[in-house]
C-alpha positions in Angstrom: 0.1 -0.3 0.0 1.1 3.9 -0.7 2.2 6.1 2.4 0.6 8.9 2.1 2.4 11.8 0.3 4.7 13.3 2.8 3.6 16.9 1.4 -0.3 16.0 2.4 0.6 14.9 6.1 1.9 18.3 6.8 -0.9 20.9 5.7 -4.1 21.2 7.5 -7.4 19.7 6.6 -9.2 22.1 3.3 -12.5 22.3 3.5 -14.0 22.7 -0.4 -18.0 23.4 -0.8 -20.0 22.7 -3.8 -22.8 23.8 -4.5 -24.7 22.4 -7.9 -27.4 23.2 -10.1 -28.3 19.3 -10.7 -26.0 16.2 -10.3 -22.7 17.1 -8.7 -21.1 13.9 -9.3 -19.1 14.7 -12.7 -17.5 17.9 -11.3 -16.9 16.2 -8.1 -14.6 13.3 -10.2 -13.0 15.7 -12.1 -12.0 18.0 -8.9 -10.9 14.6 -6.7 -8.4 13.4 -9.4 -6.9 17.3 -10.6 -6.6 18.0 -7.1 -5.0 14.7 -6.1 -2.1 15.4 -8.9 -1.6 18.7 -6.5 -1.3 16.7 -3.7 -4.2 17.3 -2.3 -5.6 14.0 -0.6 -9.1 13.6 0.4 -9.4 12.4 3.8 -5.9 13.8 5.0 -5.8 17.6 4.1 -8.8 17.7 1.9 -12.5 17.4 2.6 -16.0 17.8 0.6 -19.1 19.8 1.7 -21.7 18.6 -1.4 -25.2 20.3 -1.3 -27.4 19.7 -4.7 -30.7 22.0 -5.2 -32.4 19.0 -7.7 -35.0 20.6 -9.7 -35.3 23.9 -7.4 -32.9 26.7 -7.4 -35.0 27.9 -4.1 -32.9 25.3 -2.1 -29.7 26.6 -3.4 -30.0 30.1 -1.3 -29.9 27.9 2.0 -27.8 25.5 0.7 -25.1 28.5 0.3 -26.0 29.9 3.6 -25.3 26.3 5.2 -21.6 26.4 3.7 -21.0 29.6 4.7 -21.7 28.6 8.8 -19.6 25.7 7.7 -16.5 27.7 7.0 -15.4 26.2 4.2 -12.3 27.5 2.4 -13.6 27.9 -1.2 -17.0 27.4 -2.7 -17.1 25.8 -6.2 -20.3 26.7 -8.1 -21.8 24.6 -10.8 -23.9 26.4 -13.3 -24.8 30.1 -12.8 -27.8 29.8 -10.3 -25.5 28.4 -7.8 -22.8 30.6 -8.5 -25.5 33.7 -8.0 -26.6 31.9 -4.5 -23.0 31.7 -3.1 -22.5 35.3 -4.1 -25.6 36.1 -2.0 -24.6 33.8 1.1 -21.4 35.3 1.3 -18.7 38.6 0.3 -15.3 36.9 1.9 -15.2 33.2 1.3 -13.9 33.3 -2.5 -16.5 31.7 -5.1 -15.4 29.6 -8.3 -18.0 29.6 -10.9 -17.8 25.7 -12.3 -18.5 26.6 -14.5 -21.3 30.3 -14.8 -22.8 31.5 -18.2 -22.5 35.2 -19.1 -21.0 36.3 -15.6 -20.2 40.1 -16.5 -23.9 40.4 -17.9 -25.8 38.5 -14.5 -23.5 40.4 -12.1 -21.2 37.9 -10.9 -18.3 39.6 -11.9 -17.5 43.1 -13.0 -15.1 41.8 -16.1 -13.6 38.9 -16.8 -9.9 40.3 -16.3 -10.9 42.3 -13.4 -13.7 40.3 -11.4 -13.7 42.9 -8.8 -14.6 40.6 -5.8 -14.7 37.0 -4.2 -16.1 35.4 -7.3 -13.6 34.1 -10.4 -13.6 31.2 -12.3 -14.7 29.8 -15.6 -17.3 31.1 -18.1 -18.5 28.7 -20.5 -19.6 29.8 -23.9 -23.1 29.1 -23.9 -25.3 32.4 -25.3 -22.2 33.0 -27.5 -22.8 30.3 -29.7 -26.4 30.3 -29.9 -26.2 30.8 -33.8 -24.2 27.5 -34.4 -26.7 25.5 -32.6 -29.6 27.1 -34.6 -27.8 25.7 -37.7 -27.6 22.6 -36.3 -30.9 22.4 -35.5 -31.7 23.1 -39.3 -29.7 20.6 -40.7 -30.2 17.8 -38.4 -34.4 19.3 -38.2 -34.4 20.4 -42.2 -38.1 20.8 -41.9 -37.8 23.5 -38.1 -39.2 26.5 -38.9 -40.1 27.5 -35.0 -37.9 26.9 -32.1 -38.9 26.8 -28.4 -36.8 28.0 -25.7 -37.3 26.2 -22.6 -35.2 29.1 -20.3 -34.8 29.0 -16.6 -36.8 31.6 -14.8 -35.3 31.8 -11.4 -31.5 31.7 -13.7 -30.3 35.2 -14.6 -28.2 33.6 -17.3 -31.6 32.9 -19.3 -32.1 36.7 -20.7 -28.5 36.4 -22.7 -29.2 33.0 -23.8 -33.0 34.2 -25.2 -31.3 37.0 -26.8 -28.3 35.9 -28.6 -30.9 32.8 -29.7 -33.8 35.5 -30.9 -31.0 37.6 -32.5 -29.4 34.7 -34.6 -32.4 33.1 -35.6 -34.0 35.2 -38.4 -31.3 35.0 -40.6 -31.5 31.0 -40.9 -35.0 31.5 -41.8 -36.1 30.2 -37.9 -38.5 32.3 -35.3 -38.2 31.3 -31.5 -40.8 31.0 -29.0 -39.3 31.7 -25.7 -40.9 29.7 -22.9 -40.3 30.2 -19.4 -40.0 27.5 -16.7 -39.2 27.5 -12.9 -38.7 23.8 -11.8 -39.8 20.0 -13.1 -43.5 21.0 -11.9 -43.7 23.2 -14.8 -42.5 21.4 -17.3 -45.6 19.8 -18.7 -47.1 23.4 -18.9 -44.2 24.3 -21.1 -44.6 21.5 -23.3 -48.2 22.0 -23.5 -47.2 25.9 -25.0 -44.5 24.5 -27.4 -47.2 22.4 -29.0 -49.6 25.7 -29.4 -46.6 27.4 -30.6 -46.4 25.0 -32.9 -42.7 24.3 -32.2 -40.7 21.9 -34.6 -37.9 21.6 -32.2 -37.0 23.1 -28.4 -33.3 24.5 -26.5 -33.7 23.4 -23.1 -31.5 25.7 -20.8 -28.6 23.9 -18.9 -29.9 24.5 -15.6 -33.4 23.2 -15.6 -33.9 19.5 -14.6 -32.3 17.9 -17.5 -34.0 14.1 -17.2 -37.5 14.8 -16.9 -37.5 17.5 -19.7 -35.5 14.8 -22.2 -38.2 12.1 -21.6 -41.1 14.6 -22.0 -39.6 16.0 -25.4 -39.4 11.9 -26.6 -43.1 11.7 -25.4 -44.0 15.0 -27.1 -41.8 13.4 -30.0 -40.4 17.2 -29.8 -36.1 17.2 -30.9 -34.7 18.8 -27.5 -31.5 20.3 -27.9 -29.4 21.2 -24.8 -26.9 24.1 -23.8 -24.4 21.2 -22.3 -23.1 17.8 -22.2 -25.5 16.4 -19.6 -28.6 17.4 -20.8 -28.0 14.5 -24.2 -26.5 11.9 -21.5 -29.9 12.9 -20.0 -31.5 12.2 -23.1 -31.8 15.1 -25.3 -31.1 14.8 -28.8 -27.7 17.3 -29.1 -25.6 19.8 -27.5 -23.4 22.1 -28.8 -21.3 24.5 -26.1 -18.1 25.2 -24.7 -16.6 22.3 -22.7 -17.6 21.2 -19.7 -14.7 19.0 -19.1 -12.4 22.0 -19.3 -14.6 23.6 -17.3 -14.2 21.1 -14.5 -10.4 20.6 -14.6 -10.0 24.6 -14.2 -11.5 24.8 -11.2 -9.6 22.9 -9.5 -6.3 24.8 -10.8 -8.6 27.7 -9.3 -8.8 26.2 -6.1 -5.2 25.4 -5.7 -4.6 28.7 -6.2 -6.7 30.1 -3.5 -6.1 27.8 -0.9 -2.5 29.0 -1.3 -3.6 32.6 -0.3 -4.5 34.0 -4.1 -7.3 36.6 -3.8 -10.5 35.6 -6.2 -10.1 39.6 -7.3 -6.5 39.0 -8.2 -7.8 35.8 -10.8 -9.0 36.6 -14.3 -12.1 34.5 -15.2 -11.3 31.7 -17.6 -13.3 31.3 -20.9 -13.9 28.2 -22.7 -11.5 27.3 -25.4 -12.4 24.1 -26.7 -16.2 23.4 -28.0 -17.9 20.1 -27.9 -20.7 19.2 -30.3 -22.3 15.7 -28.6 -25.1 14.0 -30.4 -27.5 11.1 -28.9 -28.0 8.6 -31.7 -30.6 6.6 -29.9 -32.7 9.4 -29.0 -32.5 10.3 -32.7 -33.8 6.8 -34.0 -35.9 6.9 -31.4 -37.7 10.3 -33.0 -36.9 8.8 -37.0 -34.2 11.4 -37.7 -31.3 11.0 -39.8 -28.4 12.4 -38.5 -26.1 13.6 -42.0 -22.9 11.6 -41.5 -20.7 15.4 -42.2 -22.1 16.0 -38.6 -21.9 12.8 -37.2 -18.2 13.2 -38.0 -17.7 16.6 -36.5 -19.5 15.2 -33.3 -17.3 14.7 -30.3 -19.0 12.0 -28.9 -22.2 10.2 -30.5 -24.1 8.1 -27.7 -25.7 5.1 -29.0 
């Protein structure tokens, strides 16, 4: 059996709070792996306090306040609502976005280069690639003319996501219908509205409950496109966005710097440099859609 790393045994115990919209496990796996490479060993000089607001972002605020009471050293916040809840709960504990969308527009940071407070981390391109996402919808569903946008009413990132999508649609011969959703209880009404709007496809904001949305989309035979990879893993047809894995990995780098004494105000926000296209071929077949070979060839992952 390998002996503990000597540096790890000499350091104090660090506590990392993880606040997540939806399943935190993919983020936790990457955090554990990357921090282990940086000599943080769970149970020896590192422990996690994990809080998850599945399907209800209203839970995030009390969970964030609980992490503050536990006096964690850093809060790692997965997705914009979690980062917002953490920022509302503390102005002193450093917060790492892992990731968040449009952090300047949503007020999380003053600027990317100079965050200006206790929040830094990773910004993933989601709204900015809305045009590309719509192009893929048009290519995979050639008959599509109207696209519903299921936007999270409790997520400040909804506004830039809807605005970017609406702006990109006309040049592609598409129209959009923004439908606000707060939690899983609103999904049935949202899909009914999409049907009334004669939507041919839909985009689901990543902070909404993806599993029930994907199941309902299949039931309604509505091609569902996600703004992040987990939505496709849950059963949506496709996603195109900045690479979430990159955000998770970079979060560990931010945590390491903060634990070693850096201040969040000194650490510029990093942005996506890699983008990924993920396609659920099983869902495509269930919907009777033939994904063009040219698009399959470009996919970073095809789920079969």
